[in-house]
C-alpha positions as a Markdown table, in Angstrom:
| # | Residue | x | y | z |
|---|---|---|---|---|
| 1 | Unk | 6.8 | -20.2 | 1.2 |
| 2 | Unk | 9.1 | -17.4 | 2.2 |
| 3 | Unk | 7.0 | -14.4 | 3.1 |
| 4 | Unk | 8.4 | -10.9 | 2.8 |
| 5 | Unk | 7.0 | -7.7 | 4.2 |
| 6 | Unk | 6.0 | -6.5 | 0.8 |
| 7 | Unk | 4.0 | -9.7 | 0.1 |
| 8 | Unk | 2.2 | -9.4 | 3.5 |
| 9 | Unk | 1.4 | -5.7 | 2.9 |
| 10 | Unk | 0.1 | -6.5 | -0.6 |
| 11 | Unk | -2.2 | -9.3 | 0.8 |
| 12 | Unk | -3.5 | -7.0 | 3.5 |
| 13 | Unk | -4.2 | -4.3 | 0.9 |
| 14 | Unk | -6.0 | -6.8 | -1.3 |
| 15 | Unk | -8.1 | -7.9 | 1.8 |
| 16 | Unk | -9.1 | -4.3 | 2.4 |
| 17 | Unk | -10.1 | -3.8 | -1.2 |
| 18 | Unk | -12.1 | -7.1 | -1.2 |
| 19 | Unk | -13.8 | -6.0 | 2.1 |
| 20 | Unk | -15.0 | -2.8 | 0.3 |
| 21 | Unk | -16.5 | -4.8 | -2.5 |
| 22 | Unk | -18.5 | -7.2 | -0.3 |
| 23 | Unk | -22.2 | -6.1 | -0.1 |
| 24 | Unk | -23.1 | -4.5 | 3.1 |
| 25 | Unk | -26.6 | -6.0 | 3.4 |
| 26 | Unk | -29.3 | -7.7 | 1.5 |
| 27 | Unk | -29.6 | -11.1 | -0.2 |
| 28 | Unk | -28.8 | -11.0 | -3.9 |
| 29 | Unk | -31.6 | -12.0 | -6.1 |
| 30 | Unk | -34.5 | -10.7 | -3.9 |
| 31 | Unk | -35.0 | -7.3 | -5.4 |
| 32 | Unk | -36.9 | -5.8 | -8.4 |
| 33 | Unk | -35.1 | -6.0 | -11.7 |
| 34 | Unk | -37.3 | -3.3 | -13.2 |
| 35 | Unk | -35.8 | 0.1 | -13.8 |
| 36 | Unk | -36.9 | 3.0 | -11.6 |
| 37 | Unk | -40.0 | 4.8 | -12.9 |
| 38 | Unk | -39.5 | 8.5 | -13.7 |
| 39 | Unk | -42.5 | 10.3 | -12.0 |
| 40 | Unk | -41.9 | 13.9 | -13.0 |
| 41 | Unk | -39.9 | 16.1 | -15.4 |
| 42 | Unk | -37.2 | 17.2 | -12.9 |
| 43 | Unk | -36.5 | 13.5 | -12.1 |
| 44 | Unk | -35.8 | 12.7 | -15.7 |
| 45 | Unk | -33.3 | 15.6 | -16.2 |
| 46 | Unk | -31.4 | 15.5 | -12.9 |
| 47 | Unk | -28.3 | 17.5 | -12.2 |
| 48 | Unk | -26.8 | 14.8 | -10.0 |
| 49 | Unk | -23.8 | 12.8 | -11.1 |
| 50 | Unk | -24.5 | 9.1 | -11.6 |
| 51 | Unk | -23.6 | 6.8 | -8.8 |
| 52 | Unk | -20.8 | 4.4 | -9.7 |
| 53 | Unk | -20.5 | 1.3 | -7.6 |
| 54 | Unk | -17.5 | -1.1 | -7.3 |
| 55 | Unk | -17.8 | -4.5 | -8.9 |
| 56 | Unk | -18.6 | -7.2 | -6.4 |
| 57 | Unk | -15.8 | -9.3 | -5.0 |
| 58 | Unk | -15.3 | -12.8 | -6.4 |
| 59 | Unk | -15.6 | -15.9 | -4.2 |
| 60 | Unk | -11.8 | -16.6 | -4.5 |
| 61 | Unk | -11.0 | -13.0 | -3.3 |
| 62 | Unk | -13.3 | -13.4 | -0.3 |
| 63 | Unk | -11.6 | -16.7 | 0.6 |
| 64 | Unk | -8.2 | -15.1 | 0.4 |
| 65 | Unk | -9.5 | -12.2 | 2.5 |
| 66 | Unk | -10.6 | -14.7 | 5.2 |
| 67 | Unk | -7.1 | -16.3 | 5.1 |
| 68 | Unk | -5.4 | -12.9 | 5.5 |
| 69 | Unk | -7.7 | -12.0 | 8.4 |
| 70 | Unk | -6.5 | -15.2 | 10.2 |
| 71 | Unk | -3.0 | -13.7 | 10.2 |
| 72 | Unk | -4.0 | -11.2 | 12.7 |
| 73 | Unk | -4.0 | -13.9 | 15.3 |
| 74 | Unk | -0.2 | -13.8 | 15.3 |
| 75 | Unk | -0.5 | -10.4 | 16.9 |
| 76 | Unk | -1.8 | -12.1 | 20.1 |
| 77 | Unk | -4.7 | -9.7 | 20.7 |
| 78 | Unk | -2.6 | -6.5 | 20.7 |
| 79 | Unk | -5.2 | -4.0 | 19.3 |
| 80 | Unk | -2.6 | -1.2 | 18.8 |
| 81 | Unk | -0.6 | -3.4 | 16.4 |
| 82 | Unk | -3.6 | -4.6 | 14.6 |
| 83 | Unk | -5.0 | -1.1 | 14.1 |
| 84 | Unk | -1.7 | 0.4 | 13.0 |
| 85 | Unk | -1.2 | -2.4 | 10.5 |
| 86 | Unk | -4.8 | -2.2 | 9.1 |
| 87 | Unk | -4.7 | 1.6 | 8.8 |
| 88 | Unk | -1.3 | 1.9 | 7.2 |
| 89 | Unk | -1.2 | -1.3 | 5.1 |
| 90 | Unk | -4.8 | -1.9 | 4.4 |
| 91 | Unk | -6.4 | 1.5 | 4.1 |
| 92 | Unk | -3.2 | 3.1 | 2.8 |
| 93 | Unk | -3.0 | 5.9 | 5.4 |
| 94 | Unk | 0.3 | 7.6 | 6.0 |
| 95 | Unk | 1.9 | 7.4 | 9.4 |
| 96 | Unk | 0.9 | 11.0 | 10.2 |
| 97 | Unk | -2.8 | 10.5 | 9.5 |
| 98 | Unk | -2.8 | 7.0 | 11.2 |
| 99 | Unk | -1.2 | 8.7 | 14.3 |
| 100 | Unk | -4.0 | 11.3 | 14.4 |
| 101 | Unk | -6.6 | 8.5 | 14.2 |
| 102 | Unk | -5.0 | 6.5 | 16.9 |
| 103 | Unk | -4.0 | 9.5 | 19.0 |
| 104 | Unk | -0.3 | 9.0 | 19.1 |
| 105 | Unk | 2.9 | 10.1 | 17.3 |
| 106 | Unk | 3.7 | 9.0 | 13.8 |
| 107 | Unk | 6.9 | 7.3 | 14.9 |
| 108 | Unk | 4.9 | 5.2 | 17.4 |
| 109 | Unk | 2.6 | 4.1 | 14.7 |
| 110 | Unk | 5.5 | 3.2 | 12.4 |
| 111 | Unk | 7.0 | 1.1 | 15.2 |
| 112 | Unk | 3.7 | -0.7 | 15.7 |
| 113 | Unk | 3.4 | -1.4 | 12.0 |
| 114 | Unk | 7.0 | -2.8 | 11.8 |
| 115 | Unk | 6.4 | -4.9 | 14.9 |
| 116 | Unk | 3.1 | -6.3 | 13.6 |
| 117 | Unk | 4.6 | -7.1 | 10.2 |
| 118 | Unk | 7.5 | -8.9 | 11.9 |
| 119 | Unk | 5.1 | -10.9 | 14.1 |
| 120 | Unk | 3.0 | -12.0 | 11.1 |
| 121 | Unk | 6.0 | -13.0 | 9.1 |
| 122 | Unk | 7.5 | -15.0 | 12.0 |
| 123 | Unk | 4.1 | -16.6 | 12.5 |
| 124 | Unk | 3.8 | -17.5 | 8.8 |
| 125 | Unk | 7.4 | -19.0 | 8.8 |
| 126 | Unk | 6.7 | -21.1 | 11.9 |
| 127 | Unk | 6.8 | -24.9 | 11.4 |
| 128 | Unk | 3.2 | -25.4 | 12.3 |
| 129 | Unk | 2.1 | -23.1 | 9.4 |
| 130 | Unk | 4.9 | -23.9 | 7.0 |
| 131 | Unk | 4.0 | -27.6 | 6.8 |
| 132 | Unk | 0.4 | -26.9 | 5.9 |
| 133 | Unk | -0.4 | -26.3 | 2.2 |
| 134 | Unk | -3.1 | -23.7 | 2.8 |
| 135 | Unk | -2.8 | -21.2 | 5.7 |
| 136 | Unk | -6.6 | -21.5 | 6.2 |
| 137 | Unk | -6.2 | -25.2 | 7.2 |
| 138 | Unk | -4.3 | -24.2 | 10.3 |
| 139 | Unk | -6.6 | -21.4 | 11.3 |
| 140 | Unk | -8.8 | -23.5 | 13.5 |
């Protein structure tokens, strides 16, 4: 498959969205299914807005997220590249805000992002990965 920067950015963004939807803790199925009991009058007529939760991630989305995370191995452990790529492509931060988070200038963060995308695309186009049907198969 011919990978483009837009496709890689989209997959990283999907991985970030899936990661937000994965439950943080707890085993599903081991909680009470009964509704909360209202004890007093002020609890029944609260002023608080209802909490809205994201729908849980599907199994396929979690598998694709794991495959996308294996792409970060092409960055060869350079944490600056990985952080810049994750903040700008995954979290959707702009270069100015990502630069504030990482403590550097926005042009530096843009350069790291471009370099990281280039390394990932080159890694995905390599013969070792191109001959494998599923990228996850070569992650080991």
